[in-house]
ROKE-191380 format. One record per residue (C-alpha): residue in one letter; x, y, z. Coordinates in Angstrom, 1 decimal, padded with zeros to 4 digits, always signed. Layout:
REM residues N
SITE   type        X        Y        Z
SITE      A        X        Y        Z
...
***
This chain:
REM residues 109
SITE   type        X        Y        Z
SITE      X   +038.9   -000.6   +002.7
SITE      X   +038.8   +003.2   +002.9
SITE      X   +035.3   +004.8   +002.8
SITE      X   +034.4   +008.3   +001.7
SITE      X   +031.3   +010.4   +002.6
SITE      X   +028.3   +010.0   +000.4
SITE      X   +028.3   +013.0   -001.9
SITE      X   +025.9   +014.0   -004.7
SITE      X   +026.0   +016.5   -007.5
SITE      X   +022.9   +018.5   -008.2
SITE      X   +022.4   +019.8   -011.7
SITE      X   +020.1   +022.8   -012.4
SITE      X   +019.6   +025.1   -015.4
SITE      X   +018.6   +028.6   -014.6
SITE      X   +018.3   +032.0   -016.4
SITE      X   +021.8   +033.6   -016.5
SITE      X   +020.6   +036.6   -014.5
SITE      X   +019.6   +034.4   -011.6
SITE      X   +022.6   +032.1   -011.4
SITE      X   +024.9   +034.2   -009.2
SITE      X   +022.3   +034.9   -006.5
SITE      X   +021.3   +031.2   -006.3
SITE      X   +024.9   +029.9   -006.2
SITE      X   +025.8   +032.4   -003.4
SITE      X   +022.7   +031.5   -001.4
SITE      X   +023.3   +027.7   -001.6
SITE      X   +026.9   +028.1   -000.5
SITE      X   +026.2   +030.8   +002.1
SITE      X   +023.5   +028.6   +003.7
SITE      X   +025.9   +025.6   +003.6
SITE      X   +023.4   +023.5   +001.7
SITE      X   +026.2   +022.8   -000.7
SITE      X   +030.0   +023.2   -000.5
SITE      X   +030.6   +024.4   -004.0
SITE      X   +028.7   +025.5   -007.1
SITE      X   +030.1   +025.7   -010.6
SITE      X   +028.3   +028.0   -013.0
SITE      X   +028.7   +027.1   -016.7
SITE      X   +027.0   +029.0   -019.6
SITE      X   +024.9   +026.7   -021.8
SITE      X   +022.4   +027.0   -024.5
SITE      X   +019.3   +024.8   -024.1
SITE      X   +016.8   +023.6   -026.7
SITE      X   +013.6   +022.1   -025.5
SITE      X   +009.8   +022.0   -026.0
SITE      X   +007.5   +023.8   -023.5
SITE      X   +003.8   +024.0   -023.8
SITE      X   +004.0   +022.7   -027.4
SITE      X   +006.5   +025.4   -028.5
SITE      X   +010.1   +025.0   -029.5
SITE      X   +012.4   +027.0   -027.2
SITE      X   +016.0   +028.1   -027.4
SITE      X   +017.4   +029.8   -024.4
SITE      X   +020.8   +030.9   -023.0
SITE      X   +021.0   +029.6   -019.5
SITE      X   +023.5   +028.8   -016.8
SITE      X   +024.1   +025.2   -015.6
SITE      X   +024.7   +025.0   -011.9
SITE      X   +026.7   +022.0   -010.7
SITE      X   +026.4   +021.9   -006.9
SITE      X   +028.2   +019.4   -004.7
SITE      X   +026.7   +018.4   -001.4
SITE      X   +026.2   +015.4   +000.9
SITE      X   +023.4   +012.9   +000.5
SITE      X   +021.6   +014.1   +003.7
SITE      X   +021.4   +017.7   +002.3
SITE      X   +019.8   +016.7   -001.1
SITE      X   +016.2   +017.3   -000.2
SITE      X   +016.8   +020.7   +001.5
SITE      X   +019.0   +021.8   -001.5
SITE      X   +016.3   +020.8   -004.0
SITE      X   +013.7   +022.7   -001.9
SITE      X   +015.9   +025.8   -001.8
SITE      X   +016.5   +025.7   -005.5
SITE      X   +012.8   +025.3   -006.2
SITE      X   +012.0   +028.3   -003.9
SITE      X   +014.4   +030.6   -005.6
SITE      X   +013.9   +029.4   -009.2
SITE      X   +011.7   +031.4   -011.7
SITE      X   +010.8   +028.4   -013.8
SITE      X   +007.4   +026.7   -013.3
SITE      X   +009.2   +023.3   -013.6
SITE      X   +012.9   +023.8   -013.0
SITE      X   +015.4   +021.2   -014.0
SITE      X   +016.8   +019.8   -010.7
SITE      X   +018.6   +016.4   -011.0
SITE      X   +020.7   +014.7   -008.2
SITE      X   +023.4   +012.2   -009.2
SITE      X   +025.4   +010.1   -006.7
SITE      X   +029.2   +010.2   -006.8
SITE      X   +030.4   +006.6   -006.8
SITE      X   +034.1   +007.4   -006.5
SITE      X   +036.4   +010.4   -006.2
SITE      X   +039.4   +012.0   -004.7
SITE      X   +038.9   +011.3   -000.9
SITE      X   +040.3   +014.7   +000.4
SITE      X   +038.0   +016.6   -002.0
SITE      X   +034.9   +014.5   -001.0
SITE      X   +035.8   +015.1   +002.7
SITE      X   +036.1   +018.8   +002.0
SITE      X   +032.6   +018.8   +000.5
SITE      X   +031.2   +016.9   +003.5
SITE      X   +032.8   +019.3   +005.9
SITE      X   +031.6   +022.3   +003.9
SITE      X   +027.9   +021.6   +004.3
SITE      X   +025.6   +021.8   +007.3
SITE      X   +025.5   +019.0   +009.7
SITE      X   +022.9   +016.3   +008.9
SITE      X   +019.4   +017.6   +009.2
***
């Protein structure tokens, strides 16, 4: 049975003006191998008020051993008091891509 590296996807919403800098920093520091930036419109309640905001959704691919440092990096760069940062394991995928993600991130910390 063939095994692939453990990889996770980290989802984060962020104001559009901040997305490029964050994506570049995460990739440049090799916390993640790739970040997709997707425009979204979010509706939510914050401090008892209804909010409607244009944001960007960052979808970052990294290996399991880099999740905590990636979350800490996002939190340190993010302007929100409580940023959305969610990590989801990948249970299957195209092995060459998953190996590329693994190779594109820092060695285990």
